[in-house]
C-alpha positions in Angstrom: 45.7 43.4 91.1 42.6 41.7 92.4 39.9 40.5 90.0 36.3 41.1 91.0 35.0 38.2 89.0 34.0 35.1 91.0 35.7 31.8 90.2 33.7 29.2 88.2 34.0 25.5 88.2 35.4 24.7 84.7 34.4 21.1 84.9 30.7 21.8 85.1 31.0 24.2 82.1 33.0 21.6 80.1 30.5 18.9 80.9 27.7 21.1 79.7 29.5 21.9 76.5 30.3 18.2 75.8 26.6 17.2 76.5 25.5 20.0 74.1 27.9 18.9 71.3 26.8 15.2 71.8 23.1 16.1 71.4 24.0 18.0 68.2 25.9 15.2 66.7 23.4 12.6 67.7 20.6 14.7 66.1 22.6 14.9 63.1 23.3 11.2 62.8 19.6 10.5 63.3 18.5 12.9 60.6 21.0 11.5 58.2 19.7 7.9 58.9 16.2 9.0 58.4 17.2 10.7 55.1 18.9 7.6 54.0 16.0 5.3 54.8 13.7 7.6 52.9 15.9 7.6 50.0 16.1 3.8 50.1 12.4 3.5 50.3 11.9 5.8 47.3 14.5 4.0 45.3 12.7 0.7 46.1 9.4 2.1 45.0 10.7 3.4 41.7 12.3 0.0 41.1 9.0 -2.0 41.8 7.3 0.4 39.3 10.0 -0.3 36.7 9.5 -4.1 37.3 5.8 -3.8 36.7 6.4 -1.6 33.5 8.9 -4.0 32.3 6.6 -7.1 32.8 3.8 -5.3 31.0 6.2 -4.6 28.1 6.1 -0.7 28.6 9.8 -0.3 29.1 12.9 -1.8 27.5 15.2 -4.3 29.1 17.8 -1.7 29.0 15.8 0.8 30.9 14.8 -1.8 33.4 18.5 -2.7 33.9 19.4 0.9 34.3 16.7 1.4 37.1 17.9 -1.8 38.7 21.7 -0.8 38.7 20.7 2.7 40.0 18.8 1.1 43.0 21.7 -1.2 43.7 24.2 1.5 43.7 22.2 3.8 45.9 21.6 0.9 48.3 25.4 0.0 48.4 26.4 3.7 48.9 24.0 4.3 51.7 24.5 1.1 53.6 28.3 1.4 53.7 28.3 5.0 55.1 28.7 5.7 58.8 25.3 7.5 58.8 23.2 4.7 57.9 23.0 1.2 59.5 20.3 -1.2 58.4 18.4 -2.9 61.1 17.2 -5.6 58.7 
């Protein structure tokens, strides 16, 4: 039985599929890195505000220490994952 379908070059199709998958994975990695940087910046801003409030006597040492620990934990968790690599 003869098949009327023309032959295709699988190498070309496979290369296109690989390029498409790479672009998806790269875009996802970039998105994750941006999200991590945003979370770190927000955490740093909250901690700086806590420092100011502590110096002014507006918050207790316990609350200040809790904010500091939260920032340190977030920083450690985001900088040790594969999705975020600090450039500093």
